[in-house]
C-alpha positions, 0 to 999 in steps of 0.5 A: 360388446355393450353395456347396462345402464340406466336412462331417465327418459321424461318427466310427469307434467308440463314441459319444455315443448309445451306438452303435458304428459300426466298421471295414468297417460305417462304410466301407459306411455311408459308400458310402451318402452319395452323394446324401444331402440335408442338411436342417434346421428353421430357428427364425426366432424364435430365429434358429438351427437346431433339431435332430431335426424332423419339419418339415424343408427341404433346404439342400443335398445331397451330391454324387454323387462326394463325395470322401470320405475318413477324416481324423484329427480329436483322435485319432478318424477322421472321414469327411469329404465334399464337400457342396453347400449352397443359400446363395445360396437360403436366406438362413438357409443362410448360418450353415450355413458362415459358423458351421461349424455342428455336424451330426447324421446320420440313418440310414434305420431300415428298413435298420439292423440291429444287436447290442447289446454290453455294454462294462463297466457300459454297453450299446451298439447295434453297428450291422452295416448302415445307409444314409444318410437325411439329414444335420441341421444342429444349432443352436448349443444341440444337442449332436451325437452327435460332438463334431467333427461339422461344416460346414467352410468351409476347402474353400469358402474356397478354391475362393473364392479360386480362382474369384476369381483365374481371374476377375481373370486373365481380365480381365487377359487381355482388357485 
């Protein structure tokens, strides 16, 4: 009914939507991710997910113990966490892992605080506090805020291979 995988959520520093999440703020934000729903709006006509829509459904969640870590990806420090995808319940959810869909984080506006900061000719919103409200699955035509933010199947494949190994070992013992 579900698959375990990893998700690369956001990178520390300046991002495409002109906000900054850095240092201790990034660590405090990461601590709010357990239990966060993975949501999406699937368009059956285009056979793909859309972007940030109002009518979304939950396709999974971040476990309460997400085993989060900061990983270096192309010189950026990304938050990676375990995720559970209900791909046995929703046919369209299979593409989340098979295609390693991009994602976007949803922050709770009621908890977000920050200040504006000017760097060169550009003004950024320097986030000082926020909490997760969701992780949105993005369609192929939607550009993510963080270029390497996506669902990662490597962990899922490893778990599946291990489960197959255990099952085969059990059959050999019984045989």
